[in-house]
C-alpha positions as CSV (number, residue, x, y, z in Angstrom):
1,M,-111.9,41.8,267.7
2,P,-110.9,38.7,265.5
3,S,-107.8,36.8,266.4
4,L,-104.7,36.7,264.2
5,G,-105.6,33.1,263.2
6,E,-109.1,34.2,262.2
7,I,-107.7,37.0,260.0
8,V,-105.1,34.8,258.3
9,A,-107.3,31.7,257.8
10,P,-111.0,32.5,258.5
11,R,-112.8,29.7,260.3
12,R,-115.5,29.5,257.6
13,L,-112.8,28.2,255.2
14,G,-112.5,25.1,257.3
15,R,-109.7,23.1,259.0
16,D,-108.5,21.4,255.8
17,F,-107.8,24.8,254.3
18,R,-105.6,25.7,257.3
19,W,-103.6,22.5,256.7
20,L,-103.3,23.3,253.0
21,L,-102.2,26.9,253.9
22,A,-99.6,25.6,256.4
23,S,-98.2,23.1,253.9
24,S,-98.0,25.7,251.2
25,W,-96.3,28.3,253.3
26,T,-93.7,25.8,254.6
27,S,-92.9,24.5,251.1
28,N,-92.6,28.1,249.9
29,I,-89.9,28.8,252.5
30,G,-87.8,26.1,251.0
31,D,-88.5,27.2,247.5
32,G,-87.7,30.8,248.4
33,I,-84.3,29.8,249.8
34,A,-83.5,28.0,246.5
35,L,-84.8,31.0,244.5
36,S,-81.6,33.0,245.4
37,A,-79.3,30.1,246.2
38,A,-79.7,28.2,242.9
39,P,-78.8,31.2,240.6
40,L,-75.9,32.1,242.9
41,L,-74.6,28.5,242.7
42,I,-74.7,28.5,238.9
43,A,-73.2,32.0,238.7
44,S,-70.3,30.7,241.0
45,M,-69.6,28.0,238.4
46,T,-69.9,30.0,235.1
47,T,-70.1,33.6,233.8
48,S,-72.1,32.7,230.7
49,P,-75.5,34.5,230.6
50,L,-76.9,31.6,228.6
51,L,-75.9,29.0,231.2
52,V,-77.2,31.2,234.0
53,A,-80.5,31.5,232.2
54,A,-80.5,27.7,231.6
55,G,-80.7,27.1,235.3
56,A,-84.2,28.4,235.5
57,M,-85.1,27.1,232.0
58,M,-84.2,23.5,233.0
59,Q,-86.6,23.7,235.9
60,F,-89.4,25.1,233.8
61,L,-88.9,22.8,230.8
62,P,-90.7,19.8,232.4
63,W,-93.9,21.7,232.2
64,L,-93.7,21.5,228.4
65,L,-92.9,17.8,228.5
66,F,-95.2,16.5,231.3
67,G,-97.6,19.3,232.2
68,L,-100.7,18.1,230.3
69,F,-100.1,14.5,231.4
70,A,-99.7,15.6,235.1
71,G,-103.0,17.6,234.9
72,S,-104.8,14.5,233.6
73,V,-103.4,12.4,236.4
74,A,-104.5,14.9,239.0
75,D,-108.1,14.8,237.6
76,H,-108.2,11.0,237.9
77,H,-106.4,10.3,241.2
78,D,-106.3,11.4,244.9
79,R,-104.9,14.9,244.5
80,R,-103.7,15.1,248.1
81,R,-101.7,11.9,247.8
82,M,-100.3,13.0,244.5
83,V,-98.9,16.2,246.1
84,M,-97.4,14.2,248.9
85,I,-95.6,11.8,246.6
86,A,-94.3,14.6,244.3
87,N,-93.0,16.7,247.1
88,A,-91.2,13.7,248.7
89,S,-89.6,13.2,245.3
90,R,-88.4,16.8,245.2
91,A,-86.7,16.3,248.6
92,V,-84.9,13.3,247.3
93,V,-83.6,15.1,244.2
94,V,-82.3,18.0,246.3
95,A,-80.6,15.5,248.7
96,G,-78.7,14.2,245.7
97,L,-77.4,17.7,244.9
98,V,-76.4,18.2,248.5
99,A,-74.3,15.0,248.3
100,F,-72.5,16.3,245.3
101,L,-71.8,19.7,246.9
102,V,-70.6,18.2,250.2
103,T,-68.2,15.8,248.4
104,G,-66.9,18.6,246.0
105,H,-68.0,16.8,242.8
106,A,-70.8,19.3,241.8
107,T,-70.5,20.8,238.3
108,V,-72.7,23.2,236.4
109,W,-74.1,20.3,234.4
110,I,-75.1,18.4,237.6
111,V,-76.8,21.5,238.8
112,L,-78.7,21.8,235.6
113,A,-79.7,18.1,235.6
114,T,-80.9,18.6,239.2
115,A,-83.0,21.6,238.2
116,F,-84.7,19.5,235.5
117,L,-85.5,16.6,237.8
118,Y,-86.7,18.9,240.5
119,G,-88.9,20.7,238.0
120,T,-90.4,17.4,236.9
121,A,-91.5,16.5,240.4
122,E,-92.8,20.0,240.8
123,V,-95.0,19.7,237.8
124,F,-97.0,16.9,239.4
125,A,-97.0,18.6,242.8
126,D,-98.4,21.9,241.4
127,S,-100.8,20.3,239.0
128,A,-102.5,18.5,241.9
129,G,-102.0,21.2,244.4
130,S,-103.7,23.9,242.3
131,T,-106.9,21.8,242.3
132,L,-107.2,21.4,246.1
133,L,-108.5,24.9,247.0
134,P,-111.8,24.6,244.9
135,M,-112.4,21.3,246.6
136,L,-112.0,22.7,250.1
137,V,-113.8,26.0,250.0
138,R,-116.9,27.4,248.4
139,P,-116.7,29.4,245.1
140,G,-117.5,32.7,246.9
141,D,-114.4,32.2,249.1
142,L,-112.0,31.4,246.3
143,G,-110.8,35.0,246.2
144,I,-109.9,35.2,249.9
145,G,-108.5,31.6,249.8
146,N,-106.2,32.5,246.8
147,A,-105.2,35.7,248.5
148,R,-104.1,33.8,251.6
149,L,-102.1,31.3,249.6
150,Q,-100.5,34.1,247.6
151,A,-99.7,35.9,250.9
152,G,-97.8,32.9,252.1
153,Y,-96.0,32.7,248.8
154,L,-95.0,36.4,249.2
155,V,-93.9,36.1,252.8
156,A,-92.1,32.8,252.5
157,N,-91.0,32.4,248.9
158,Q,-90.3,36.1,248.1
159,L,-89.7,37.9,251.4
160,G,-88.1,35.5,253.9
161,G,-86.6,32.8,251.7
162,P,-84.3,34.6,249.2
163,P,-82.2,36.6,251.7
164,L,-82.0,33.5,253.9
165,G,-80.9,31.5,250.9
166,A,-78.2,34.1,250.0
167,F,-77.0,34.2,253.7
168,L,-76.8,30.4,253.9
169,F,-75.0,30.2,250.5
170,A,-72.4,32.7,251.9
171,I,-71.8,30.2,254.7
172,G,-71.5,27.2,252.5
173,S,-73.0,26.2,249.1
174,F,-74.8,23.1,250.4
175,W,-76.6,24.8,253.4
176,P,-79.5,26.4,251.6
177,F,-80.4,23.2,249.9
178,L,-80.2,21.2,253.1
179,V,-82.7,23.6,254.7
180,Q,-84.9,23.3,251.6
181,I,-85.1,19.6,252.1
182,L,-86.3,20.0,255.6
183,C,-89.0,22.5,254.5
184,V,-90.3,20.3,251.7
185,A,-90.4,17.3,254.0
186,M,-92.4,19.2,256.6
187,A,-94.8,20.3,253.9
188,V,-95.5,16.6,253.1
189,V,-96.4,16.0,256.7
190,L,-98.7,19.0,257.0
191,I,-100.7,18.2,253.8
192,S,-101.1,14.6,254.9
193,R,-103.5,16.0,257.6
194,I,-106.0,17.0,255.0
195,A,-109.0,14.7,254.8
196,R,-108.8,12.3,251.8
197,T,-109.9,14.2,248.7
198,P,-112.4,12.3,246.5
199,V,-111.5,11.5,242.9
200,P,-113.7,13.9,240.8
201,D,-116.7,12.5,239.1
202,H,-116.3,12.9,235.3
203,G,-119.7,11.7,234.2
204,D,-121.2,15.1,233.5
205,V,-118.3,16.7,231.6
206,E,-119.1,15.1,228.3
207,P,-122.2,12.9,228.6
208,G,-122.1,9.8,226.6
209,V,-118.6,10.5,225.4
210,K,-115.3,9.1,226.7
211,P,-112.5,10.9,224.8
212,H,-108.8,10.9,225.7
213,P,-108.5,12.8,229.0
214,I,-106.1,15.4,227.7
215,R,-108.1,15.9,224.5
216,E,-111.2,16.3,226.6
217,G,-109.6,19.2,228.5
218,L,-108.2,20.8,225.4
219,R,-111.6,20.6,223.7
220,W,-113.3,22.3,226.7
221,L,-110.6,25.1,226.6
222,R,-111.0,25.6,222.9
223,H,-114.7,26.3,223.3
224,N,-114.4,28.5,226.3
225,A,-113.2,31.9,225.0
226,P,-112.6,33.7,228.3
227,V,-110.3,31.0,229.8
228,R,-108.6,30.5,226.4
229,T,-107.8,34.2,226.1
230,L,-106.6,34.4,229.7
231,V,-104.1,31.5,228.9
232,V,-102.8,33.3,225.8
233,I,-102.3,36.6,227.7
234,I,-100.4,34.8,230.5
235,L,-98.3,32.9,227.9
236,V,-97.2,36.1,226.1
237,F,-96.6,38.2,229.2
238,N,-94.5,35.4,230.7
239,I,-92.3,35.4,227.6
240,T,-91.6,39.1,227.9
241,W,-91.3,38.9,231.7
242,A,-88.9,36.0,231.7
243,A,-86.5,37.5,229.1
244,P,-84.8,39.9,231.6
245,W,-85.6,37.8,234.7
246,G,-83.5,34.9,233.5
247,I,-80.4,37.1,233.7
248,L,-81.5,39.2,236.7
249,V,-78.6,37.9,238.9
250,L,-76.1,39.3,236.4
251,Y,-78.1,42.5,235.9
252,A,-78.1,43.0,239.6
253,T,-74.5,42.1,240.4
254,E,-72.8,43.6,237.3
255,H,-75.1,46.3,235.9
256,L,-76.3,47.7,239.3
257,G,-73.2,46.7,241.3
258,M,-75.0,44.7,243.9
259,G,-73.5,41.7,245.7
260,A,-75.1,38.3,246.4
261,V,-77.1,39.6,249.3
262,G,-78.2,42.7,247.3
263,Y,-79.5,40.4,244.6
264,G,-81.5,38.4,247.2
265,A,-82.8,41.7,248.6
266,L,-84.4,42.7,245.2
267,T,-86.8,39.8,245.6
268,T,-87.4,40.9,249.2
269,A,-88.4,44.3,247.9
270,S,-90.9,42.7,245.6
271,A,-92.4,40.7,248.5
272,L,-92.8,43.9,250.6
273,G,-94.8,45.4,247.8
274,G,-96.8,42.2,247.6
275,L,-97.7,42.6,251.3
276,V,-99.3,45.9,250.3
277,G,-101.3,44.0,247.7
278,V,-102.3,41.5,250.4
279,A,-103.5,44.2,252.7
280,S,-105.5,46.0,250.0
281,F,-106.9,43.1,248.0
282,G,-110.1,42.8,250.1
283,W,-110.9,46.5,249.5
284,L,-109.9,46.3,245.8
285,E,-112.1,43.2,245.2
286,K,-115.2,45.0,246.7
287,H,-114.7,48.4,245.1
288,I,-113.0,48.0,241.7
289,S,-114.0,45.6,238.9
290,F,-111.8,42.7,238.0
291,A,-111.5,44.1,234.4
292,T,-110.1,47.4,235.6
293,L,-107.7,45.8,238.0
294,M,-106.4,43.4,235.3
295,R,-105.8,46.3,232.9
296,V,-104.0,48.4,235.5
297,C,-101.8,45.5,236.5
298,L,-100.8,44.7,233.0
299,T,-100.1,48.4,232.2
300,L,-97.9,48.6,235.3
301,E,-96.0,45.5,234.0
302,V,-95.2,47.4,230.7
303,L,-94.0,50.4,232.6
304,M,-91.8,48.3,235.0
305,H,-89.8,46.9,232.0
306,L,-89.2,50.4,230.7
307,A,-88.1,51.7,234.1
308,F,-85.6,48.8,234.5
309,A,-84.2,49.4,231.0
310,L,-83.5,53.0,231.9
311,T,-82.2,52.9,235.5
312,T,-78.6,52.4,236.6
313,H,-79.2,52.9,240.3
314,A,-79.8,50.2,242.8
315,V,-82.2,52.3,244.9
316,V,-84.4,52.9,241.9
317,A,-84.4,49.2,241.2
318,F,-85.7,48.5,244.7
319,V,-88.5,51.0,244.3
320,I,-89.5,49.3,240.9
321,M,-89.4,45.9,242.5
322,F,-91.6,47.1,245.4
323,G,-94.2,48.3,242.9
324,F,-93.9,45.1,240.9
325,G,-94.7,43.0,244.0
326,A,-97.9,45.0,244.7
327,Y,-99.5,44.7,241.3
328,A,-98.2,41.2,240.6
329,F,-99.9,39.9,243.7
330,V,-103.2,41.4,242.7
331,W,-102.9,40.1,239.1
332,G,-102.0,36.6,240.2
333,T,-104.9,36.4,242.7
334,I,-107.5,37.7,240.2
335,S,-106.4,35.5,237.3
336,T,-106.3,32.4,239.4
337,T,-109.7,33.1,240.9
338,V,-111.3,33.9,237.6
339,R,-110.0,30.6,236.1
340,Q,-111.1,28.5,239.1
341,R,-114.6,29.9,239.0
342,L,-115.0,29.2,235.3
343,V,-113.7,25.7,235.2
344,P,-115.7,22.6,236.3
345,L,-114.2,20.7,239.2
346,P,-113.6,17.5,237.2
347,L,-111.5,19.6,234.7
348,Q,-109.6,21.7,237.2
349,G,-106.4,19.7,237.0
350,R,-106.2,19.6,233.2
351,I,-107.1,23.3,232.6
352,S,-104.8,24.3,235.4
353,S,-102.0,22.3,233.8
354,V,-102.7,23.9,230.4
355,N,-102.4,27.3,232.1
356,M,-99.2,26.2,233.8
357,V,-97.8,24.9,230.5
358,G,-98.5,28.3,229.1
359,I,-96.8,30.0,232.0
360,F,-93.7,27.8,231.8
361,A,-93.6,27.7,228.0
362,G,-93.4,31.5,228.2
363,L,-90.7,31.3,230.9
364,V,-88.6,28.8,228.9
365,I,-88.9,30.8,225.7
366,G,-88.3,34.0,227.5
367,Q,-85.3,32.7,229.5
368,F,-83.7,31.5,226.3
369,L,-84.4,34.7,224.4
370,G,-83.2,36.8,227.3
371,G,-79.9,34.9,227.5
372,L,-79.2,35.3,223.8
373,I,-80.2,39.0,223.8
374,A,-78.1,39.8,226.8
375,Q,-75.1,37.9,225.4
376,T,-75.4,39.8,222.1
377,W,-76.5,43.3,223.1
378,G,-75.9,43.6,226.8
379,L,-77.7,43.2,230.1
380,T,-80.3,46.0,229.6
381,A,-81.4,44.7,226.1
382,P,-83.8,42.1,227.5
383,W,-85.7,44.8,229.4
384,W,-86.2,46.7,226.1
385,F,-87.4,43.5,224.5
386,A,-89.8,43.0,227.4
387,F,-91.1,46.6,227.2
388,G,-91.9,46.4,223.5
389,G,-93.4,42.9,223.5
390,S,-95.7,43.5,226.5
391,A,-96.9,46.9,225.3
392,V,-98.0,45.4,221.9
393,T,-99.7,42.5,223.6
394,L,-101.6,44.8,226.0
395,I,-102.9,47.0,223.2
396,V,-104.1,43.9,221.2
397,M,-105.8,42.3,224.2
398,W,-107.2,45.4,225.9
399,R,-110.9,44.8,224.8
400,S,-110.8,41.1,225.5
401,I,-109.9,41.6,229.2
402,A,-113.4,42.9,229.9
403,H,-114.9,39.7,228.4
404,I,-112.7,37.5,230.6
405,A,-113.6,39.3,233.8
406,A,-117.4,39.4,233.0
407,A,-117.7,35.7,232.1
408,K,-120.3,33.7,234.0
409,P,-118.9,31.4,236.6
410,V,-119.5,27.7,236.1
411,L,-119.7,27.0,239.9
412,A,-122.6,28.2,241.9
413,D,-122.1,29.6,245.4
414,D,-124.4,27.0,246.9
415,Q,-122.5,24.0,245.4
416,D,-121.3,21.4,247.7
417,V,-117.6,21.6,247.2
418,K,-116.9,18.3,248.9
419,E,-118.7,16.4,246.2
420,P,-117.6,17.6,242.7
């Protein structure tokens, strides 16, 4: 019978993968704490739905400003070291916020500025971090590797972190952010144990041509229809998803009558559903096509928005969030795996950053629209917007999903992943 360690991180994935996994899980604990603490902090300073939504928007905005540049940097430098420097910078930024909170000088504008600076460092950390897995494991193991990273995200960021963050916030506004600093610092130490990652060889991407690095990535994406379409789907669905999520703290506390801990527990319900996705992903990957799974997940997303628009009961909201966690985990793992298999290693940073720019462009636009819609028509209006927008998008993209899932991988299973 295999040991717990073998189940969580199979030996065939290597020691470096285990260090990556440990670092990712530790960092996600800190981020999960802030996931509930940061909105609660802003909500304690203002009742404006627009300013509450701006908290998340300021953290996402850096992806629009620096995302493509960060992806290019990741493709031309030591990716492990880049993650370490960026995460250390995140810890310093949060330490500044803690100083303002302890001295009683924090304002909503300082919190928003902190969110922007933190998000900027996170752009570089995530751009480089997303490229490490394809360098450490074989293409055939990308699915299980992504599933384990996603599992850590669910357990640490979504399940354990938010209620802990809400609890620490109830004790004192600075406590959750102090713990976040310790987690991010530990993540830096853990990822430093990974063997030095080689700078990718770019000689075979465009033989005889040396274009601008960012334009090189965009040109590849423009000529690769499956990855390009996947990026578009993710962009649009993040706009519709973020519209109600930006004011979720107000929806939970005012519309559903939950307190601060109840709001944090909503995210916990999502994580519990995600654990169901973790447990079932191996079976799903073997028995159901990626095209079918992608269509089912996006259909459930449409139905979730409708259910939230209609319900007024906290218990129903918990059930919806549980289901959301299950299918969102499967979608995230599949979409990431498909993209990583289709993109050459020397372009992983840039294409990943384009994907992330699409994600956060959707989040910024959606958060802004959600704040305006809620302020004008009420706290359930963003859910109706999300339902209509996601339904139309799914209908338009239904046939394209099969082409994305069936696209031929760029990387062969027998490729030496240590030498791009």
